[in-house]
N, C-alpha and C positions, 0 to 999 in steps of 0.2 A: 451600494451591494448588490454582490451577482446572483443571479436568479438561476438556483441547483437545477429548474427543470431544464433549460437551453445547454449544461455543459455536455459536453459528450464523456460518455464516462467511458473507460477501456480496465477493460477486467481481468486479470492473472489468476486464470488455470491451471494448473496443476497438468503437467505434462500425460500424464500415465489417463489422465480420462478421470481419475475419480472425482467425485460427487462431494463433495463438500458443503456443511451447513452454511458456513457465510465466504464472502469473497472479501479480497480488498479493491476497492478500483478507486481508478487515479487520475483528474482531469484537469486540461490546463484552464485558466480561466482567461474572458476576453481583456483582465486586468492586472495579467500579468503572475496570477499567484495559482499556486497551486492545489488543488481542493481533494481529502483520501476522504472514505467512509468505506464501512464495513454494511455490503447488502444485507446484514439484518437488520441493521440499524440506520438504516438512509438518512436519518434527519441529523444523529450527529457525524456533524464534519471536522474538519483540524483543515485548516491552512495554514500554509507556508509558502516561503518567496522562492522564485526561481532558481535564485543561489543556494539557498540551504537544501533545496531536492536534491540538486547535481554534486551539491556534496555528499548528498545522502547516499546517493547511488554510485558515486565512487567509492564511501567505506564499503558498499556493499560487493564490489565486485576485485574490492583488496582485501575481503576476507574478514571484516574486521566485524560483524557478525554474528559468527559462523560460532562461536562458544554460545548462542542463543539457542541455536538447532542442534545442539547435543544433546542427549538424554540425558537427565540428570545420570548422577551414579544411583544402583543399588533399583533400578526401576525394568530393568531387562530389557533395555535397547541398546 
C-alpha cells in the first residue's frame, strides 16, 4: 500500500485567487495509481487507475460534465 505522506499532492486552485474551504488534491503514486482527496478531509482518499483518470480528463475537456457546474433553475444563477 502506498504511504500517503510520501505522495506529491497537486492542488487545483481558482484562477481568481478566491480562498475556498476545501481544495481537490491529486497525486500519482509509485504504484501507477491516481490518488484524490479534499483538503478538508485528507484521510479520505479515492484511488483510481491511470486509464480511468485519463478518460475522466478527456471527458472534462470535451464538456461532458458541464451540466454539473450549472446553477440549478430558480437559484438566481
